[in-house]
C-alpha positions as a Python dict, from the first residue, in 0.01 Angstrom:
ca = {
    (1, 'M'): (0, 0, 0),
    (2, 'D'): (342, -66, -52),
    (3, 'G'): (360, -156, -401),
    (4, 'E'): (186, 130, -490),
    (5, 'P'): (541, 380, -491),
    (6, 'S'): (695, 94, -696),
    (7, 'L'): (419, 82, -980),
    (8, 'L'): (413, 493, -960),
    (9, 'Y'): (779, 496, -1012),
    (10, 'A'): (778, 225, -1287),
    (11, 'A'): (525, 433, -1508),
    (12, 'L'): (741, 740, -1437),
    (13, 'V'): (994, 553, -1581),
    (14, 'I'): (790, 476, -1875),
    (15, 'V'): (664, 786, -1939),
    (16, 'V'): (1033, 964, -1948),
    (17, 'A'): (1170, 691, -2147),
    (18, 'V'): (895, 744, -2431),
    (19, 'L'): (936, 1116, -2426),
    (20, 'G'): (1285, 1051, -2428),
    (21, 'G'): (1234, 842, -2752),
    (22, 'L'): (1022, 1132, -2903),
    (23, 'A'): (1235, 1356, -2876),
    (24, 'A'): (1534, 1158, -3014),
    (25, 'V'): (1324, 1133, -3317),
    (26, 'K'): (1199, 1462, -3344),
    (27, 'F'): (1610, 1630, -3294),
    (28, 'L'): (1825, 1384, -3401),
    (29, 'P'): (1970, 1439, -3748),
    (30, 'P'): (1805, 1243, -4011),
    (31, 'R'): (2107, 1092, -4131),
    (32, 'L'): (2138, 864, -3808),
    (33, 'F'): (1771, 703, -3910),
    (34, 'G'): (1961, 454, -4145),
    (35, 'L'): (2264, 366, -4305),
    (36, 'V'): (2405, 683, -4542),
    (37, 'P'): (2310, 618, -4890),
    (38, 'T'): (2617, 510, -5121),
    (39, 'P'): (2664, 801, -5349),
    (40, 'L'): (2680, 585, -5672),
    (41, 'Y'): (2769, 214, -5792),
    (42, 'V'): (3052, 116, -6019),
    (43, 'N'): (3093, -234, -6182),
    (44, 'V'): (3391, -347, -6426),
    (45, 'T'): (3186, -507, -6663),
    (46, 'N'): (3473, -567, -6950),
    (47, 'I'): (3866, -616, -6910),
    (48, 'T'): (4032, -727, -7240),
    (49, 'G'): (4352, -733, -7395),
    (50, 'V'): (4388, -577, -7691),
    (51, 'G'): (4731, -602, -7848),
    (52, 'D'): (4994, -478, -7542),
    (53, 'R'): (4692, -242, -7386),
    (54, 'L'): (4400, -370, -7217),
    (55, 'L'): (4079, -206, -7255),
    (56, 'L'): (3884, -148, -6926),
    (57, 'S'): (3510, -47, -6894),
    (58, 'L'): (3371, 86, -6596),
    (59, 'N'): (2964, 133, -6578),
    (60, 'I'): (2857, 429, -6294),
    (61, 'T'): (2499, 385, -6160),
    (62, 'Q'): (2241, 560, -5933),
    (63, 'C'): (2447, 867, -5919),
    (64, 'H'): (2339, 1027, -5583),
    (65, 'V'): (2668, 1266, -5633),
    (66, 'K'): (2819, 1298, -5923),
    (67, 'P'): (3176, 1143, -6037),
    (68, 'K'): (3450, 1331, -6072),
    (69, 'G'): (3786, 1121, -6182),
    (70, 'A'): (3888, 817, -6141),
    (71, 'T'): (4205, 598, -6080),
    (72, 'V'): (4241, 248, -6179),
    (73, 'L'): (4486, 4, -6006),
    (74, 'I'): (4555, -349, -6109),
    (75, 'E'): (4696, -556, -5827),
    (76, 'L'): (4896, -879, -5875),
    (77, 'N'): (4956, -1087, -5512),
    (78, 'G'): (4913, -759, -5313),
    (79, 'R'): (5129, -536, -5558),
    (80, 'A'): (5037, -278, -5788),
    (81, 'I'): (5155, -366, -6138),
    (82, 'E'): (4938, -79, -6368),
    (83, 'E'): (4786, 231, -6314),
    (84, 'A'): (4570, 449, -6533),
    (85, 'S'): (4341, 772, -6448),
    (86, 'L'): (4018, 941, -6617),
    (87, 'S'): (4024, 1344, -6494),
    (88, 'E'): (3643, 1331, -6605),
    (89, 'V'): (3413, 1033, -6559),
    (90, 'S'): (3042, 1017, -6605),
    (91, 'C'): (2789, 855, -6491),
    (92, 'G'): (2694, 524, -6711),
    (93, 'S'): (2894, 401, -6916),
    (94, 'N'): (3332, 529, -6928),
    (95, 'N'): (3655, 355, -7098),
    (96, 'L'): (4024, 363, -7039),
    (97, 'T'): (4330, 203, -7171),
    (98, 'I'): (4603, 72, -6927),
    (99, 'G'): (4903, -105, -6975),
    (100, 'L'): (4943, -474, -7042),
    (101, 'S'): (5214, -660, -6803),
    (102, 'P'): (5316, -1024, -6925),
    (103, 'Y'): (5258, -1080, -6556),
    (104, 'L'): (4897, -1025, -6602),
    (105, 'V'): (4834, -1233, -6893),
    (106, 'G'): (4614, -1539, -6749),
    (107, 'R'): (4606, -1414, -6417),
    (108, 'P'): (4316, -1357, -6198),
    (109, 'A'): (4404, -1016, -6061),
    (110, 'I'): (4266, -744, -5825),
    (111, 'V'): (4076, -431, -5990),
    (112, 'V'): (4111, -131, -5752),
    (113, 'V'): (3858, 165, -5892),
    (114, 'N'): (3921, 493, -5691),
    (115, 'L'): (3632, 738, -5810),
    (116, 'S'): (3633, 1103, -5656),
    (117, 'L'): (3315, 1263, -5584),
    (118, 'E'): (3215, 1606, -5719),
    (119, 'G'): (3235, 1914, -5486),
    (120, 'G'): (3504, 1742, -5262),
    (121, 'K'): (3253, 1508, -5092),
    (122, 'G'): (3505, 1243, -5069),
    (123, 'Y'): (3542, 944, -5317),
    (124, 'V'): (3425, 562, -5358),
    (125, 'L'): (3691, 293, -5326),
    (126, 'S'): (3540, -11, -5468),
    (127, 'Y'): (3755, -390, -5551),
    (128, 'F'): (3698, -618, -5841),
    (129, 'L'): (3857, -1007, -5851),
    (130, 'R'): (3882, -1033, -6261),
    (131, 'Y'): (4063, -1242, -6501),
    (132, 'I'): (4317, -1056, -6720),
    (133, 'Y'): (4290, -1238, -7071),
    (134, 'A'): (4469, -1123, -7385),
    (135, 'A'): (4513, -1354, -7705),
    (136, 'E'): (4836, -1550, -7689),
    (137, 'S'): (4882, -1891, -7856),
    (138, 'F'): (5195, -2097, -7922),
    (139, 'K'): (5153, -2454, -8091),
    (140, 'I'): (5412, -2640, -8302),
    (141, 'V'): (5175, -2762, -8590),
    (142, 'N'): (5426, -2970, -8797),
    (143, 'I'): (5753, -3096, -8842),
    (144, 'S'): (5945, -3162, -9243),
    (145, 'L'): (6276, -3210, -9405),
    (146, 'V'): (6420, -2941, -9589),
    (147, 'N'): (6724, -3024, -9739),
    (148, 'G'): (6765, -3275, -9533),
    (149, 'T'): (6701, -3085, -9218),
    (150, 'P'): (6406, -3122, -8992),
    (151, 'V'): (6204, -2802, -8903),
    (152, 'A'): (5939, -2710, -8718),
    (153, 'Y'): (5699, -2468, -8801),
    (154, 'V'): (5519, -2233, -8504),
    (155, 'S'): (5162, -2083, -8470),
    (156, 'Y'): (5147, -1826, -8250),
    (157, 'I'): (4960, -1545, -8174),
    (158, 'T'): (5099, -1282, -7881),
    (159, 'P'): (5045, -932, -7805),
    (160, 'F'): (5435, -821, -7727),
    (161, 'R'): (5753, -829, -7936),
    (162, 'T'): (5879, -1181, -7825),
    (163, 'E'): (6200, -1424, -7860),
    (164, 'V'): (6050, -1783, -7965),
    (165, 'S'): (6281, -2104, -7924),
    (166, 'L'): (6236, -2489, -7911),
    (167, 'S'): (6372, -2775, -7699),
    (168, 'D'): (6296, -3148, -7647),
    (169, 'V'): (6141, -3175, -7995),
    (170, 'V'): (6015, -3565, -8052),
    (171, 'L'): (5862, -3611, -8392),
    (172, 'I'): (5641, -3979, -8348),
    (173, 'N'): (5549, -4225, -8566),
    (174, 'V'): (5235, -4302, -8404),
    (175, 'N'): (5175, -4590, -8631),
    (176, 'R'): (5516, -4801, -8597),
    (177, 'S'): (5523, -4637, -8218),
    (178, 'S'): (5876, -4553, -8339),
    (179, 'I'): (6054, -4234, -8291),
    (180, 'V'): (6181, -4020, -8623),
    (181, 'F'): (6393, -3730, -8423),
    (182, 'G'): (6415, -3673, -8052),
    (183, 'F'): (6626, -3702, -7774),
    (184, 'S'): (6750, -3346, -7691),
    (185, 'C'): (6663, -3195, -8036),
    (186, 'N'): (6644, -2787, -8036),
    (187, 'S'): (6621, -2533, -8270),
    (188, 'T'): (6967, -2400, -8354),
    (189, 'R'): (6860, -2040, -8312),
    (190, 'S'): (6592, -1830, -8221),
    (191, 'A'): (6347, -1599, -8388),
    (192, 'F'): (6190, -1235, -8301),
    (193, 'V'): (5806, -1233, -8413),
    (194, 'G'): (5496, -1007, -8307),
    (195, 'P'): (5329, -827, -8204),
    (196, 'G'): (5082, -1023, -8358),
    (197, 'T'): (4993, -1327, -8556),
    (198, 'G'): (5194, -1544, -8810),
    (199, 'Y'): (5384, -1868, -8843),
    (200, 'L'): (5734, -1925, -8804),
    (201, 'A'): (5989, -2209, -8890),
    (202, 'L'): (6317, -2324, -8697),
    (203, 'P'): (6546, -2542, -8779),
    (204, 'L'): (6605, -2833, -8605),
    (205, 'A'): (6901, -3048, -8437),
    (206, 'C'): (6859, -3366, -8321),
    (207, 'S'): (7089, -3619, -8117),
    (208, 'Y'): (6863, -3947, -8296),
    (209, 'E'): (6712, -3948, -8611),
    (210, 'N'): (6551, -4274, -8828),
    (211, 'L'): (6405, -4168, -9132),
    (212, 'D'): (6319, -4518, -9211),
    (213, 'V'): (6046, -4492, -8999),
    (214, 'L'): (5879, -4244, -9215),
    (215, 'S'): (5608, -4357, -9393),
    (216, 'P'): (5316, -4158, -9646),
    (217, 'G'): (4957, -4146, -9466),
    (218, 'D'): (5096, -4271, -9106),
    (219, 'V'): (4998, -4055, -8800),
    (220, 'Y'): (5307, -3883, -8662),
    (221, 'Q'): (5251, -3660, -8255),
    (222, 'V'): (5468, -3406, -8251),
    (223, 'R'): (5551, -3270, -7888),
    (224, 'G'): (5814, -3008, -7739),
    (225, 'L'): (5871, -2717, -7535),
    (226, 'I'): (5854, -2350, -7684),
    (227, 'N'): (6047, -2142, -7500),
    (228, 'V'): (5916, -1757, -7519),
    (229, 'T'): (6075, -1458, -7385),
    (230, 'Y'): (5836, -1127, -7398),
    (231, 'L'): (5995, -821, -7471),
    (232, 'T'): (5810, -520, -7308),
    (233, 'P'): (5883, -180, -7179),
    (234, 'Y'): (5852, -343, -6828),
    (235, 'G'): (6110, -587, -6877),
    (236, 'N'): (6194, -920, -6989),
    (237, 'Y'): (5937, -1236, -6928),
    (238, 'S'): (5992, -1555, -6977),
    (239, 'E'): (5816, -1899, -6976),
    (240, 'E'): (5829, -2224, -7111),
    (241, 'V'): (5488, -2341, -7335),
    (242, 'G'): (5448, -2737, -7360),
    (243, 'S'): (5315, -2850, -7701),
    (244, 'L'): (5112, -3128, -7850),
    (245, 'A'): (4972, -3183, -8185),
    (246, 'Y'): (4930, -3443, -8455),
    (247, 'Q'): (4995, -3489, -8852),
    (248, 'R'): (5010, -3674, -9150),
}
């Protein structure tokens, strides 16, 4: 008999809990039943250097709420390097151009996309890690004697106006394991090229020359440093590019 009140009390608690749960299911707002659906999805499908600009493609899908505008930031080491905006975007593919800083070329960067929603319904903020690619190449292709002066020929592809000079150039006869030109072999001047693709010739002044080891048909190794300074609206940016090639 003493256990009957306890059983009745337990049964009452269960009934109240069930009824309370049903009431909650009936009267709580529908958005609390699960996660709020994402208004839309966005992806950066392409980011490529074209000249001194970046072409960026945004693909917006599953638009439960229509997008209104977009702001794109490109960050490197937590610092915004470039920014661009679109006043109007649509569900689907959207393209925009953004400045190409030389600091970004050949580096992974964070692309931040901020999409505003129509009707003042907020915004969607997305982050993407993307490698910034732009066609860029410098290479010493060969060295020739012109009127007794060694001249280095350099091929280049650059998206920027660029100043180029050479240092520590060495020409080695591989067959004879002998140095032809070397030891503080530097260009006597710099040259300005680009943006674009081409070749340039730079005369060399070398502290060591041994023309006796020049022989037709032998294989020669040419190596050196190409000193590159990009001249851009963002300021000048310099770097050294190592070069190694073979010639006959």
